[in-house]
N, C-alpha and C positions, 0 to 999 in steps of 0.2 A: 282391397283399401279396406275393406271392412273390417278387417282381421285387422290391422292395424290400428285402427280408430278404436276398437276396441278395447285395444292392449293400452293406449296412450289412457283412457277412460279410466281402467282399473289401476291402473298407477296413480293418478293425478289421485280419485277416491282414496286407496291407501295413504297417499299422502297428506291430504286433508284431511282424512278420518285421526291420523297420529298426530298433527297441529291441534285439534278438535279435544284427544286425550291429553296431549303435553300441557294444556292450558285451560286449566279448569280452576284457575286461582280465581279469588274474587275482586274483582276491579271496580271503581266507583268513578262516576262522569259527576262533574259539578259543571249545571249551570247557571245562566243570572240569579237575581235573589236568590238566593241559598238553595234553590232547587237541585238534586242529586238523585242517580240512579246506582244503584247496587246489584252487580249480578255478575255470571261468570264472563270469563275476557272474550268467550270461542263465543257466547250468545251477545253480545255487545257486538262484534265484529260482524256476525251473521247478520244483525238489525240493521245497520249499516249502511252493507253493503247491500242489502233487501230495499233499503231506501233508497240509496244510489241507482238500482236498476230501475223502477219505478220513476224518478223525478227524470232520466233519461229517454225512459218512455215518453213520459208526458210531453217532454222536450222536443220529440222527436213528430209527434204526433199532428202537429200541422203541416210541416213539410209532406208529409204523407197524403194528410186530404186535400194539399193543392196540386202534388204530382197526382193523384186520382183521379179530380175537377180535368187536370191537363189530359191526360189519357183519356177519358168521356170525349172533351172536346174534338181532339185529334180524331176519334173513330166517325165520329159523325162526320167530319169534315171526310175522311177517308169515303164514308160510305153516301155520302152527296158526291165525291169528284167519281166514284166509278156509277155511278147513278145516272151521271153526263157522259160517262165516257160509252156506257151502254147503248145510249140514246143516239150518240153518236156515227156508234158501228151499226146500230137499225138502222140510221137516215144513207148510209154508203152502201151497203148492203140491197135495200130498198129504192133506187132511185123511184123520183116521181116521172110515170109516165109521162112520155113524149106526145104534144097537140097532135089529132091528127091536121094532115095540108094538103088540103088538095092541088096536086098540081098539074090537072086539066087546064090550060088555058081556054078551051070552051066554054066552062060556065064560068057565069060571074056570080 
């Protein structure tokens, strides 16, 4: 499996490197208010890919923190239930001692 993933990685690297070599022409990106960026097409593509990755990670952070809080809460609940179960098992294993009963009818 490792060999297959390395072969796929090498093929993808060669394809993306070829794309970068073929697309070195300068391109312009126009924004509002006359703002303009000029640069190689491949760098523009790389920049937008990086910006999209960063934005998607930032969008996922609330969900990650929420799931970590929930996991912590559930672990505490499990620990409490395990302690309760252990105390119940201990109570069953060590029943209280029976009271001494005087069966002799002659003593009052």
